[in-house]
C-alpha positions, 0 to 999 in steps of 0.5 A: 884930525880924523873923525873918531869912529865908534866902537859900539853904541853902548861904549859911546854912551858909557864913555860920554857919561864917564867923561861928564861924571869926572868933571863933577865938582865932587868925585868920590874915591869909589867913583874913581875906582869904578871908572878905573875898573871900567876903563881896564877893558881895551875897548873902553879905554879906546872909547874914552880916549876918543871922547877926550880927543874930540873934546880937546879938538873943540878948543878951550871953551869945550875944555873949560872945567866950568862948562864940564861941570854945568854939562854934567849937572844938566845931564844929571837933572835927567835921571837915568841919563842916556844919549837919545836913540838917534844919537846912539845910532851907528849911522849918526856916529861918534863925532855927532854925538859928542858934537851935540854934547859940546854944543850943549855945553857951549849953550850953558857957558857963563864967564868963570871967575878969573881965579877959580878955586877947587877943593875936596872934602876929607873923603872925596877926590876930584878931577878938574880939566883946565882951560888949556887942556891940562888935568888936575886930580885933587886928592882928599882934603886938598885945595888949589887956586888957578891963576892963568895969565898971558905968560904963565899958567900958575896953580897955587896948592894951598893944602893936600895933594894933586896930580898934574897932567900938563898940556904942552905949551912952550910959550906958557910954563906951568907952575905949581906954587906949593908954599916955599917951593915952585914946581915948573913944567911944560908938558909932563905928569907929576904929583905934588903933596903939601903937608906938615911944613914940607913939599913932596914932588914925584915925577912920572913923565917928562921933566920938572924944575923945583925951586925953593923960595927960601934960598933960591936953590933949584933941582931938576927931576927925571922920571921916577925921582921924588924930591922932598923940600922941608923947612926944618930939614935938608932937601932930599931927592930919591929914586922911587917907582912913580906908579905905586907912589901915585896909585891913589889916582886910580883909587888904590894904595900900593905899599912896597916894604913900607913901615906899618906906621907910614902905611897906617897914616896913609890909609887914615887919610881916606877914612873917617875910621882911624887906625891906631898902633899900640906898641912901638915895636909894630911901627917899623914892620914892613907892609907890602900890598895893594888896597882900595882907597877907603877900604879900612877893613881890608887893610886891617884884615891884611896886616892882622893876618900878616903880623899876627895882630889883634884888632880892637874897635874902641868906643869912638869907632877907631881901630887899635892894632896890637900884638897879642903880647901887648894886648894881654900885657905880657 
């Protein structure tokens, strides 16, 4: 490949630091939001793309998530990390700076377990880079186990939700086992959510095939299709706008004419401060808007103004939403 060229010394250093931070074992939702805000600038996006391209060009060892984790930790031990001046100079160039990071990572390399497991706490997200170059973005309260073999790449999603950006490899299919349903892909982007006895698959790009274990039924999805497989109900395939449906990966929640009860349940996933709805008539009211993940206060402020509701903080710290009539007992 052609040698990447620097955009500016500052952008080189910032992109390298972001790449390292996102490989950390714990990435908070705030970090994801900050990264997306930083990457919104075209020059930052281009610089980060060059980091990824260079890392991928250095082979599987450089892409190993354990190496990325150890590299980040080694850098983090030096508070206020910045690339050395001689690496940040224009004359040394972008490729040498990144090569040094790759060499440092290689020096820290140790053999990882054959089936590594990754998980997130209830209020954190994590971005994992697999040995084949694929990326897994774990949502809050989620857990996956990696089982790569010679003939297939298998990921077991034990709980929660994950977004998969799969590196193409025609000889080794990429399979997500979500318990009761397998999602098979080659090179594509899709989201899998597992909870309450159901599996929901949303396809962003490419093609995936979903197989249900119980009866060996199978469905092929096209972009902007969502399939829900549940034990207690019929399988449902619908058209969706995949971008809002997977907006949690950018640190934001996007609702479009979403029932209030559904929106509240989603907001509650990302915060210790839970929202309750008082009054059955409120649950079906439709919400549209974009909210930062974990920003419960902004969501509450928005829906109280939209529906003329009252928000009351309870002794346990949760927030109760009610209409004036319900609150006054009318």
